[in-house]
Each structure stands twice: as structure tokens, then as C-alpha cells.
C-alpha angles and dihedrals in degrees: 000000000000128000088252090056091049091050091049091048091051092049092048091049090053092048091047091051091048092050090048092054093044098045115020114007098121127053116219104238114254093016140074090234118116129202132188142202093277092067092042093048089049089065087071103075118240098341094059091047091049092051090050090048090051092054091047091050089050089057090048092050090048090052089053091051089050089057102258111170121248092253091058092045090052091051092048090047091052089052090052092046092051092046092049098044097045091037090060091064114101116258097336089058091052091052089048090052091055093051107034099060097195095178093053090048093051096046089048090051091049094048091049091051094049092047090053090049092051091049090049091049092049091051091049092048094047089049091053093047092051091052093050096044112124090216090062097042 
């Protein structure tokens, strides 16, 4: 594993931890349902929603730094926009915030993309090494 892979893994771990805290850190007693700080912050009008938006935008900016393509960034941005706009509605928006888990969705999308990229790179590298193998030449 290269240093770049280790750095990417560390960044993903931090984003995953952040999404966990924001979207599903606390289990609702007597249920299997989890809530996070995003839903709780949303109970504080305006300020709570702005803090949640800031965290979501941090995850989006991190995805950009990790090389996510524009199509993925747009999809993640749409998830954030929906979460923020609906989350601003009184009461119903708060319930939506607890259930939608936008940060978890976006980190999962990013991880899936990066895993596909790594698989593609491994296939390309193994294909090159097979072509240059002296046993095959």
C-alpha cells in the first residue's frame, strides 16, 4: 500500500467518523433507530441548520480534494441542498433531518467511487505487468 493510499484511507476514516457523529451516533432507546448531531442541531432554528450545512460542505470539499469527479460532486451537492432546504422547515424538516442522513449518504457515495477507482487501477496495473512479463514474451 502506498503513502497516497494510507493518506486517502485516513481521510476517509475521518469523514466516516464525522458522518457517524452527524447522522447516527446515538441510538433511540427501545428502537434500532439512530440519530446524530445534525438532527439535534436542526432543532435550533437557523443556527443549527447553518452548522449542519457547514459540516456537509466540509465533506463535499474533502471529496473534491480526494479527486471526486464533477458528476459525483453534483450528486453530493444535490443531497446537501435537499437536506438543507427540507431541514429548514419547522418540525417536518427536523424529522426529515433525523431520517435522511445526508452526510452518511455522501460519504458512502465517495467511498464507493474511490473503491471503484482503486479496482480499476489494480486491473490496469495487473494488465500492464502481464504484458511485460518475460515469461509471456
